[in-house]
C-alpha positions in Angstrom: 1.4 27.7 -12.7 3.8 25.4 -14.5 4.1 27.9 -17.4 4.8 30.8 -15.0 7.5 28.7 -13.3 9.0 27.7 -16.7 9.0 31.4 -17.8 10.6 32.5 -14.5 13.3 29.8 -14.7 14.1 30.8 -18.3 14.3 34.5 -17.5 16.5 33.8 -14.5 18.8 31.5 -16.4 19.1 34.1 -19.2 20.0 36.8 -16.7 22.5 34.6 -14.9 24.1 33.9 -18.3 24.2 37.5 -19.5 25.5 38.9 -16.2 28.9 37.1 -16.4 29.0 37.3 -20.2 29.7 41.1 -20.1 32.6 40.6 -17.6 34.0 37.8 -19.7 34.0 39.9 -22.8 35.7 42.7 -21.0 38.3 40.4 -19.6 38.9 38.9 -23.1 39.3 42.4 -24.6 41.8 43.4 -21.9 43.8 40.3 -22.3 43.9 40.7 -26.1 45.1 44.3 -25.6 47.8 43.1 -23.2 48.9 40.4 -25.6 49.2 43.0 -28.5 51.2 45.3 -26.1 53.6 42.5 -25.2 54.1 41.7 -28.9 54.8 45.3 -29.6 57.2 45.8 -26.7 60.2 44.1 -28.4 63.9 45.0 -28.0 63.9 46.2 -31.6 61.1 48.8 -30.9 63.1 49.8 -27.7 66.2 50.4 -29.8 64.3 52.4 -32.4 62.8 54.5 -29.6 66.3 55.3 -28.3 67.8 56.1 -31.7 65.1 58.1 -33.4 63.0 61.2 -32.6 59.2 61.1 -31.9 57.9 62.0 -35.3 54.9 61.0 -37.4 57.3 59.4 -40.0 59.7 57.8 -37.6 60.3 54.0 -37.4 58.5 53.6 -34.1 55.3 55.1 -35.5 55.5 53.0 -38.6 55.9 49.8 -36.6 53.1 50.7 -34.2 50.7 51.5 -37.0 51.6 48.2 -38.8 50.8 46.2 -35.6 47.5 48.3 -35.0 46.2 47.6 -38.5 47.2 43.9 -38.3 45.5 43.3 -35.0 42.5 45.6 -35.3 43.4 47.5 -32.1 42.0 51.0 -31.6 45.5 52.4 -30.9 49.1 51.3 -30.2 51.0 53.9 -28.2 54.8 53.7 -27.5 56.1 56.1 -24.9 59.4 56.9 -23.3 60.0 57.0 -19.5 58.6 60.6 -19.4 55.3 59.5 -20.9 56.0 61.2 -24.2 54.3 59.5 -27.2 56.5 58.0 -30.0 53.4 56.7 -31.8 49.7 57.4 -31.9 46.7 56.9 -34.1 46.6 60.7 -34.5 50.1 61.8 -35.7 49.5 65.3 -34.3 49.6 63.9 -30.7 53.1 62.3 -31.2 55.6 64.1 -29.0 53.0 64.9 -26.4 52.5 63.4 -22.9 49.9 60.6 -22.6 46.6 61.4 -20.9 46.6 58.5 -18.4 49.2 57.7 -15.8 51.8 55.2 -17.1 53.7 54.9 -13.8 52.7 51.2 -13.1 53.9 50.1 -16.6 57.1 52.2 -16.3 57.6 50.5 -12.9 57.7 47.1 -14.6 54.1 45.9 -14.1 51.6 44.6 -16.6 48.3 46.6 -16.5 44.8 45.6 -17.7 41.9 48.0 -17.3 38.8 49.6 -18.7 39.4 53.3 -18.9 38.7 56.5 -20.8 41.3 58.4 -22.8 41.6 60.8 -25.7 40.0 58.3 -28.0 37.2 57.4 -25.6 36.4 54.4 -23.5 38.5 51.3 -24.3 39.9 48.1 -22.9 43.6 48.7 -22.3 46.8 46.7 -21.8 50.1 48.3 -20.7 53.5 46.7 -20.5 57.0 48.0 -19.9 59.3 48.5 -22.9 62.7 46.9 -22.2 66.1 46.9 -24.0 67.9 43.6 -24.7 69.6 43.9 -21.4 66.3 44.3 -19.6 66.4 48.0 -18.8 63.1 49.7 -19.0 63.2 52.6 -21.5 59.5 53.2 -21.9 56.1 51.5 -22.1 53.6 50.3 -24.6 49.8 50.9 -24.3 47.3 49.2 -26.5 43.6 49.9 -26.5 40.6 47.8 -27.8 37.6 49.9 -28.7 35.0 49.3 -26.0 32.1 49.7 -28.5 33.3 46.6 -30.2 33.1 44.7 -26.9 29.6 45.9 -26.4 28.7 45.1 -29.9 29.8 41.5 -29.4 27.6 41.4 -26.3 24.6 42.8 -28.1 25.3 40.4 -31.0 25.1 37.4 -28.6 21.8 38.4 -27.1 19.5 37.5 -30.1 21.0 34.0 -30.2 20.7 33.6 -26.5 17.1 34.8 -26.6 16.4 32.4 -29.4 17.7 29.5 -27.3 15.9 30.7 -24.3 12.7 31.0 -26.3 13.1 27.5 -27.6 13.7 26.2 -24.1 10.6 28.1 -23.0 8.5 26.6 -25.8 9.6 23.1 -24.8 8.9 23.9 -21.2 5.4 25.2 -22.1 4.6 22.2 -24.2 5.8 19.9 -21.4 3.7 21.9 -18.9 0.7 21.6 -21.1 1.1 17.8 -21.5 1.7 17.3 -17.8 -1.3 19.5 -17.0 -3.5 17.4 -19.3 -2.2 14.2 -17.7 -2.8 15.6 -14.3 -6.3 16.6 -15.1 -7.1 13.1 -16.4 -5.6 11.5 -13.3 -7.5 13.9 -11.0 -10.7 13.7 -13.0 -10.5 17.4 -13.9 -10.7 18.4 -10.2 -9.3 21.8 -9.3 -6.7 22.1 -6.5 -9.4 23.5 -4.2 -11.6 20.5 -4.9 -8.8 18.1 -4.2 -8.1 19.8 -0.9 -11.7 19.7 0.0 -11.9 16.0 -0.9 -8.8 15.2 1.1 -10.3 17.0 4.2 -13.6 15.1 3.7 -11.8 11.8 3.3 -9.8 12.3 6.5 -12.9 13.2 8.4 -14.8 10.2 7.0 -12.0 7.6 7.5 -11.4 8.7 11.1 -15.0 9.1 11.9 -16.6 5.8 10.7 -16.8 2.8 13.0 -15.3 0.4 10.4 -11.6 -0.3 10.1 -10.0 0.8 6.8 -6.5 -0.5 5.8 -4.9 0.7 2.5 -1.9 -1.1 1.0 0.4 0.0 -1.8 1.6 -2.2 -4.6 4.6 -3.4 -2.6 2.3 -4.6 0.3 3.2 -1.7 2.6 0.6 -0.1 4.8 -0.1 3.4 3.6 -3.3 4.2 5.6 -4.8 3.0 8.9 -7.8 4.8 10.3 -8.5 5.0 14.0 -10.9 2.0 14.0 -8.4 -0.2 12.1 -5.7 0.7 14.6 -8.0 -0.3 17.5 -9.2 -3.6 15.9 -5.7 -4.7 14.8 -3.9 -3.5 18.0 -1.3 -1.4 16.1 -0.4 2.3 16.1 0.3 5.0 13.6 3.9 3.8 13.4 2.7 0.9 11.3 2.2 3.2 8.3 4.9 2.7 5.7 5.9 -0.7 6.9 5.3 -4.1 5.3 2.0 -5.8 6.3 3.8 -9.0 7.5 6.1 -6.9 9.7 3.2 -5.1 11.3 0.8 -8.1 11.9 3.1 -11.1 11.6 2.1 -14.3 9.9 -1.5 -15.6 10.2 -4.9 -15.6 8.6 -5.5 -11.9 9.2 -2.3 -11.1 7.2 -3.3 -13.5 4.5 -6.8 -12.0 4.2 -5.5 -8.4 4.0 -2.7 -9.3 1.6 -5.2 -11.0 -0.8 -3.8 -14.5 -0.4 -7.2 -15.6 0.8 -10.0 -14.4 -1.4 -13.8 -14.1 -1.0 -16.4 -11.9 0.7 -17.0 -11.4 4.4 -14.0 -13.4 5.4 -13.9 -14.3 9.1 -10.6 -13.7 10.9 -9.5 -13.4 14.5 -7.1 -10.8 15.8 -6.4 -11.4 19.5 -9.7 -11.8 21.2 -11.6 -10.0 18.4 -13.7 -11.6 15.7 -13.4 -9.6 12.5 -15.1 -9.6 9.1 -12.8 -8.5 6.3 -13.5 -7.5 2.7 -10.7 -6.5 0.3 -10.9 -4.5 -2.9 -7.8 -4.1 -5.3 -6.8 -0.7 -6.6 -5.5 0.4 -10.0 -2.0 1.0 -8.7 -1.5 -2.7 -7.6 -2.4 -2.0 -4.0 -5.7 -2.7 -2.1 -8.1 -1.3 0.4 -9.5 -3.6 3.0 -12.4 -3.0 5.5 -12.8 -4.6 8.9 -15.9 -5.0 10.9 -15.9 -6.0 14.6 -18.2 -9.0 15.2 -17.1 -9.7 18.7 -20.1 -8.2 20.6 -22.6 -9.5 18.0 -21.0 -12.9 18.3 -21.6 -13.0 22.0 -25.2 -11.9 21.7 -25.8 -14.3 18.7 -24.4 -17.2 20.7 -26.9 -16.6 23.5 -29.8 -16.3 21.0 -28.8 -19.3 19.0 -28.4 -21.3 22.2 -32.1 -20.5 23.0 -33.2 -21.4 19.5 -31.2 -24.7 19.6 -33.0 -25.7 22.8 -36.4 -24.8 21.4 -35.6 -26.9 18.2 -34.5 -29.8 20.4 -37.7 -29.7 22.5 -39.8 -29.4 19.3 -38.1 -32.4 17.8 -38.8 -34.4 21.0 -42.4 -33.3 21.3 -44.0 -36.1 19.3 -42.3 -38.9 21.1 -42.7 -37.2 24.4 -46.5 -37.1 23.9 -46.6 -40.8 22.9 -44.7 -41.8 26.1 -46.9 -39.6 28.3 -50.0 -41.4 26.8 -48.3 -44.7 27.5 -47.6 -43.7 31.1 -51.1 -42.5 31.5 -52.4 -45.9 30.2 -50.2 -47.8 32.6 -51.5 -45.7 35.5 -55.1 -46.2 34.5 -54.6 -49.9 34.3 -53.1 -49.7 37.8 -49.8 -51.2 36.5 -47.8 -49.1 38.9 -44.6 -51.1 38.9 -44.5 -51.2 35.1 -45.1 -47.4 35.0 -42.2 -46.9 37.4 -39.9 -49.1 35.2 -41.0 -47.3 32.1 -40.3 -43.8 33.5 -36.9 -44.9 34.9 -35.9 -46.3 31.6 -36.9 -43.2 29.6 -35.3 -40.8 32.0 -32.1 -42.9 32.2 -31.8 -43.2 28.4 -32.1 -39.5 27.8 -30.0 -38.5 30.8 -27.2 -40.8 29.4 -27.5 -39.2 25.9 -27.3 -35.7 27.3 -24.4 -36.5 29.5 -22.5 -38.2 26.7 -22.9 -35.2 24.4 -22.2 -32.4 26.9 -19.2 -34.1 28.4 -17.5 -34.0 25.0 -19.0 -31.0 23.3 -18.8 -28.0 25.6 -20.3 -25.4 23.3 -24.0 -25.3 24.4 -25.4 -24.6 20.9 -23.7 -27.6 19.4 -24.6 -29.8 22.3 -28.2 -28.8 22.0 -28.1 -29.5 18.3 -26.7 -33.0 18.8 -29.1 -33.9 21.5 -32.0 -32.8 19.4 -30.6 -34.7 16.3 -30.2 -37.8 18.5 -34.0 -37.7 19.3 -34.8 -37.1 15.6 -32.5 -40.0 14.7 -34.2 -42.3 17.2 -37.6 -41.5 15.8 -36.3 -42.5 12.3 -34.7 -45.7 13.6 -31.1 -44.5 13.2 -28.5 -44.6 15.9 -26.7 -41.2 16.3 -23.4 -41.8 18.1 -20.7 -39.3 19.3 -17.3 -40.7 18.5 -14.9 -41.6 21.4 -12.3 -39.1 20.2 -14.7 -36.2 20.4 -13.7 -33.2 22.5 -14.5 -29.6 21.6 -14.0 -26.8 24.1 -16.3 -23.8 24.4 -13.9 -21.5 22.4 -15.6 -21.3 19.1 -15.2 -18.1 17.1 -18.3 -18.7 14.8 -20.5 -21.3 16.6 -23.5 -20.5 14.4 -21.6 -21.4 11.2 -20.4 -24.6 12.7 -23.9 -25.4 13.7 -25.0 -24.9 10.1 -22.2 -27.2 8.9 -23.0 -29.9 11.5 -26.7 -29.6 11.0 -26.5 -30.0 7.2 -24.1 -33.0 7.3 -26.1 -34.8 10.1 -29.4 -34.3 8.2 -27.8 -35.7 5.0 -26.3 -38.6 7.0 -29.6 -39.5 8.6 -31.3 -39.5 5.2 -28.6 -41.7 3.8 -28.5 -44.1 6.8 -32.3 -44.5 7.1 -33.3 -47.8 5.6 -29.8 -49.4 5.7 -29.3 -52.7 7.4 -27.8 -51.3 10.6 -28.5 -47.6 10.4 -25.8 -45.6 12.1 -24.5 -42.0 12.0 -21.2 -41.2 13.9 -20.2 -37.6 14.7 -16.7 -36.6 15.8 -15.7 -33.0 16.8 -12.2 -32.3 18.0 -9.8 -29.3 18.4 -6.3 -29.3 17.1 -4.8 -26.1 18.5 -7.1 -23.4 17.0 -8.3 -25.7 14.3 -11.7 -27.4 14.6 -12.1 -30.8 12.8 -15.5 -32.3 12.1 -16.2 -35.8 10.9 -19.6 -37.2 10.0 -19.9 -40.8 8.9 -23.0 -42.8 8.0 -23.9 -46.4 7.1 -25.7 -45.4 3.8 -24.8 -46.3 0.2 -21.9 -43.8 0.1 -20.9 -41.3 -2.6 -19.4 -42.7 -5.9 -15.9 -41.4 -6.6 -17.0 -39.6 -9.8 -19.6 -37.6 -7.9 -17.6 -36.6 -4.9 -16.9 -33.1 -6.3 -20.2 -32.7 -8.0 -22.2 -33.0 -4.8 -20.9 -29.6 -3.6 -22.3 -27.8 -6.7 -25.1 -25.5 -5.8 -28.5 -26.8 -6.9 -27.3 -30.4 -7.3 -29.3 -33.0 -5.4 -30.6 -36.6 -5.6 -33.7 -35.7 -3.6 -37.0 -34.7 -5.1 -38.1 -31.1 -4.9 -40.3 -30.5 -1.8 -44.0 -29.9 -2.2 -43.7 -26.3 -0.8 -41.5 -25.4 -3.8 -38.2 -24.9 -1.9 -34.9 -25.4 -3.5 -32.7 -28.5 -3.1 -28.9 -28.8 -3.4 -28.0 -25.9 -1.1 -26.8 -27.7 2.0 -23.5 -29.1 0.9 -22.8 -26.0 -1.2 -23.3 -23.9 1.9 -21.1 -26.2 3.9 -18.2 -25.7 1.4 -18.7 -22.0 1.3 -18.7 -21.6 5.1 -15.6 -23.8 5.4 -13.6 -22.0 2.6 -14.7 -18.6 4.0 -12.9 -19.5 7.3 -9.8 -20.7 5.4 -10.6 -24.4 5.6 -12.1 -27.0 3.3 -14.4 -30.1 3.1 -13.8 -33.5 1.6 -15.8 -36.7 1.2 -14.6 -40.2 1.3 -15.8 -43.7 2.3 -16.5 -44.5 5.9 -15.4 -47.8 7.6 -19.0 -49.0 7.4 -19.1 -48.5 3.7 -21.1 -45.3 3.7 -20.0 -41.7 3.2 -17.6 -39.9 5.5 -17.5 -36.1 5.4 -14.5 -34.3 6.9 -14.5 -30.5 7.5 -11.3 -28.6 8.6 -11.8 -25.1 9.9 -8.4 -23.3 10.7 -8.6 -20.7 13.4 -12.1 -21.7 14.3 -11.3 -21.4 18.0 -9.9 -18.4 20.0 -6.3 -18.3 21.2 -7.1 -18.9 24.9 -9.8 -20.5 26.7 -12.2 -18.4 28.9 -11.1 -17.9 32.5 -13.7 -20.2 33.9 -15.6 -22.7 31.6 -18.6 -24.0 33.5 -19.3 -27.6 33.1 -22.6 -28.3 31.5 -25.1 -29.5 34.0 -27.5 -32.4 33.5 -30.7 -32.3 35.4 -31.2 -35.7 37.2 -34.6 -35.4 38.6 -37.2 -37.6 36.8 -39.3 -35.5 34.5 -41.2 -35.6 31.3 -39.3 -36.7 28.2 -37.5 -33.7 26.5 -36.8 -31.9 29.8 -33.6 -33.9 30.6 -32.3 -33.3 27.1 -33.0 -29.6 27.4 -31.4 -29.2 30.8 -28.5 -31.4 29.9 -27.3 -28.9 27.3 -28.0 -25.7 29.3 
């Protein structure tokens, strides 16, 4: 295709050059004939015409032949006002009337033309012949052989074709090189294959239920499928515009632009929870995929809330059984007043614990976790306390991940605080705009400064490997990964009591606006067996 185009352009250019060349050569020949005629039509020639007869040996014929031989003209004819020749290439025609009309030249006009005469076709120039005082006494006609003009044209064609052939060869070579490069760039796909792939790509991109965003090397949006437009809340007009201009500043823009790296990055766009993955392309751009986790998140929260309640009840089961046995013993010994006091004390303690947690932590999953951990801590002789500054609304984007973070840190803190002089674990959860901040402090031995970075390494642990063969050293590594995946971080320092203090910051962990009606957690107040108040208190 490229070779055919190059050949066509070369032929067209050659034709466009040859078409005016013939006219240019004709014009040059006529002007040359006119110039010779003007040189011949001098007052001296006019005087000789007036004072000599038209003969083959006359002075006018001699002068005309001299000029003809000097200029290479086909003929130089001098005529009087009647059109009678005073000179001619053929002396026998001297004294005869010219074969073409000389009236324009005798009228004082210069004439240029291509015409046929007694000597054949020629390029002609005719001028009036004037005396010294300006009176017209005749005319001069000069002819340039037309065959010479055509010969010049034909002589120019081989050179022109040589240049055209050279240009065509360069064009063919360029077409070949471009074709080879195009084949490499398109993986040897034919045009029909490329067209079919494009149609398949369009059908796939607009048919899948996963958002696809493609960016060029300058960070401009070059593709948005239907699902991406729905998830991001933008329209087709976003294509071709910079990403920051389309989405504005925020974590979603940072993730799509590659300023935040990692896999399965969580981001929030409006009321939607999105999981983003980004893959760079060879041209400096990138392709990002978006998955909607909003509905799954809602279902997951309900399921995890149920699991959290079950775990809390399971953690309380042992102590609950012991206290029921104690109550049964008091009743069998008919110590009714002591039994009433015992039940009142147990119910009051657990009701107070549940109320303290649910008043400050409104997410049911986290509240259930903390109530359950409080029971476990009590069994191990450790006091688990919720800090006075704790206040976390029920607007978490990823509550399950925060549960994982809190659970790992609290478990480690309980292990560290157990056996200390005054075992204590303090948990603080607070919201700063859309950022969630978690602080867990313990009264244990603390973490030496030189190990504060090492403890987050996967597989690193000070604990012995469990008997069932499980791995150690995964909890803190998981905490760091979860925090960084949400754009935050975790650090460890020294608590006021001398133990370790872990602080986790999770930007955009909460949604933009609170739910329309956030029900206050209810605490069941009726006396019941141990474990029931805690479970009801975080419902």
